[in-house]
C-alpha positions as CSV (number, residue, x, y, z in Angstrom):
1,M,0.4,0.3,0.3
2,T,1.5,3.3,-0.9
3,Q,1.6,6.0,1.7
4,R,-0.4,9.3,1.1
5,L,1.8,12.5,2.1
6,T,0.8,16.1,1.8
7,Y,3.9,17.8,0.5
8,H,4.4,21.6,1.2
9,V,5.8,24.0,-1.7
10,M,7.3,26.8,0.8
11,P,9.9,29.4,0.8
12,D,12.9,28.5,2.2
13,P,13.2,29.7,6.2
14,D,17.0,31.1,5.4
15,G,15.8,33.1,1.9
16,W,17.5,30.8,-0.1
17,G,14.9,29.8,-2.7
18,W,11.5,27.5,-2.6
19,V,11.8,23.9,-0.4
20,V,9.6,20.6,-0.4
21,A,8.4,19.3,3.1
22,A,6.5,16.4,3.7
23,E,3.8,17.1,6.8
24,G,4.6,15.3,9.6
25,Y,8.7,14.9,9.1
26,V,11.5,17.1,9.7
27,T,13.4,17.4,6.9
28,R,12.9,19.7,3.9
29,S,14.2,19.0,0.2
30,L,17.3,21.4,-1.1
31,P,16.1,24.6,-1.6
32,Y,14.9,25.2,-5.4
33,G,15.6,28.4,-7.4
34,T,11.7,29.1,-8.0
35,M,8.8,28.2,-6.8
36,Q,7.8,26.5,-10.1
37,E,10.9,24.3,-9.7
38,A,9.5,23.2,-6.7
39,I,6.5,22.8,-8.0
40,E,7.0,20.7,-10.8
41,S,9.2,18.4,-8.3
42,T,6.7,18.2,-5.5
43,E,4.0,16.5,-8.5
44,E,6.5,13.9,-9.5
45,L,6.2,13.1,-6.2
46,V,2.4,12.9,-5.5
47,R,2.2,11.0,-9.1
48,Q,4.2,8.1,-7.4
49,H,1.9,8.5,-4.4
50,P,-1.1,8.3,-5.3
51,G,-3.9,9.9,-2.8
52,S,-0.9,12.3,-1.8
53,A,-1.7,16.1,-2.0
54,L,0.3,19.2,-3.1
55,V,-0.1,22.5,-0.8
56,I,1.9,25.9,-1.8
57,D,2.7,27.9,1.9
58,E,3.3,31.8,1.0
59,Q,4.9,31.6,4.4
60,P,7.0,29.5,5.5
61,P,6.6,27.1,8.5
62,P,7.5,28.4,12.1
63,L,10.8,27.4,13.8
64,T,10.8,24.2,15.5
65,P,12.3,24.3,19.1
66,I,15.0,21.9,17.6
67,E,16.0,24.1,14.8
68,I,16.0,27.7,17.5
69,E,18.4,25.9,19.4
70,H,20.8,24.1,16.2
71,R,20.7,27.8,15.1
72,L,21.6,29.5,18.1
73,A,24.4,26.7,18.4
74,A,26.0,27.6,15.1
């Protein structure tokens, strides 16, 4: 059975373009140069996982406590 996921295309919180993240997962893709490149890549993922969805977020999500701690340590 194929896992159904919701993929979010959003601005990179670090300002390097656009990233893709699967809902419920911490990791994100490497940044894409444009929103359209990120969408095209995500559409392929949605085709590979029937029942999955693509959501475009105009704003990046708030940082998690782990991400904040990692940035402060850098």
